[in-house]
C-alpha positions in Angstrom: 87.7 90.1 -72.3 90.3 87.7 -73.8 89.4 84.1 -73.3 92.9 83.1 -72.9 93.4 85.6 -70.0 94.6 83.4 -67.0 93.1 85.9 -64.5 89.7 85.8 -66.1 89.8 82.0 -66.2 90.7 81.9 -62.5 87.9 84.2 -61.5 85.3 82.4 -63.6 86.2 79.2 -61.8 86.4 80.6 -58.3 83.5 83.0 -58.2 79.9 81.8 -58.1 76.6 83.4 -58.6 73.5 81.4 -57.7 69.8 82.2 -57.7 67.2 81.0 -55.2 63.6 82.0 -55.9 60.8 81.7 -53.4 57.3 83.1 -53.0 58.7 86.0 -50.9 61.8 87.0 -52.8 64.5 86.0 -55.3 68.0 85.8 -53.8 71.0 86.3 -56.0 74.1 85.1 -53.9 77.7 85.8 -55.0 80.7 84.1 -53.5 84.2 85.2 -54.3 85.5 88.3 -56.0 83.3 90.6 -58.0 85.8 92.1 -60.3 85.7 93.2 -63.9 85.9 89.6 -65.1 82.8 88.7 -63.4 80.7 91.9 -63.8 79.2 90.9 -67.0 77.9 87.6 -65.6 76.5 89.4 -62.5 74.7 92.0 -64.8 73.3 89.2 -67.0 71.9 87.2 -64.0 70.5 90.4 -62.3 68.9 91.5 -65.5 67.4 88.0 -66.1 65.9 87.9 -62.7 64.3 91.4 -63.0 62.7 90.4 -66.3 60.9 87.6 -64.3 59.3 90.3 -62.0 60.1 88.8 -58.6 58.1 90.0 -55.6 61.5 91.3 -54.2 65.2 90.9 -55.0 67.9 90.4 -52.3 71.5 90.5 -53.4 73.5 88.4 -51.0 77.2 89.6 -51.0 77.9 88.3 -47.5 80.7 86.1 -48.9 82.4 88.6 -51.4 86.0 89.3 -50.7 86.4 92.1 -53.4 83.9 94.4 -55.0 85.2 96.4 -58.2 84.0 99.7 -59.4 82.4 97.9 -62.4 80.4 95.6 -59.9 79.2 98.7 -58.0 78.1 100.3 -61.3 76.1 97.1 -62.2 74.6 97.1 -58.7 73.6 100.8 -59.0 72.1 100.2 -62.5 70.0 97.0 -61.6 68.9 98.2 -58.2 67.7 101.5 -60.0 65.9 99.3 -62.5 64.3 97.3 -59.8 63.0 100.2 -57.9 61.7 101.9 -61.1 59.8 98.7 -61.7 58.4 98.8 -58.2 60.4 95.7 -57.2 62.0 96.1 -53.7 65.8 95.4 -53.8 68.3 95.3 -51.1 71.9 94.1 -50.5 73.1 92.0 -47.7 76.7 92.3 -46.7 79.0 93.0 -43.9 82.0 92.6 -45.8 84.4 95.5 -45.8 85.1 95.0 -49.5 81.5 95.8 -50.2 80.4 98.2 -47.4 83.5 100.5 -47.6 83.4 101.6 -51.2 79.6 102.2 -50.9 80.2 104.4 -47.9 83.3 106.1 -49.3 81.2 107.1 -52.5 78.3 108.1 -50.3 76.0 105.5 -52.3 74.0 104.3 -49.3 70.8 106.0 -50.4 71.1 104.3 -53.7 72.5 101.0 -52.6 70.7 99.9 -49.4 73.1 97.5 -47.6 72.0 95.5 -44.6 74.7 93.8 -42.5 72.9 90.3 -42.4 70.6 88.3 -44.5 68.0 88.5 -41.6 67.9 92.2 -41.6 67.8 92.4 -45.4 64.8 90.1 -45.4 63.0 92.0 -42.8 63.5 95.1 -44.8 62.1 93.4 -47.9 59.2 92.1 -46.0 58.3 95.6 -44.9 58.7 96.9 -48.5 56.6 94.1 -50.1 53.9 94.6 -47.5 53.5 98.2 -48.6 53.9 97.5 -52.4 50.6 96.9 -54.1 51.2 97.6 -57.9 54.3 97.5 -60.0 54.7 99.1 -63.4 55.9 96.8 -66.2 59.6 96.8 -67.1 60.3 98.2 -70.5 
């Protein structure tokens, strides 16, 4: 990515990715557009959180206006890594920009999306209650 690209500079300024960790779960919340310019940052943040071995991971996309194919690829990759490591991982979003491409590509079984943060947290609580051991990440 060119550093003088005005579109990339705009998206870096207007899209935020924040992490909140509690005893129950780590929440990664994205606000703005998840386009190709943000995908690398999203991947780095998700990967860093998975290395910390949280009890569960919730990806909050309830305030995302656009979700690119690259962002979906990153979500597929990191949720797959989380599940392989025994870390329950769900996505919260009711945004058309997130839900529609997942449904159109029939990825619901790989990217579990819940329409609210409350429902996503309830699902994670069920998953973490049934998870007793997790294999180490390689």
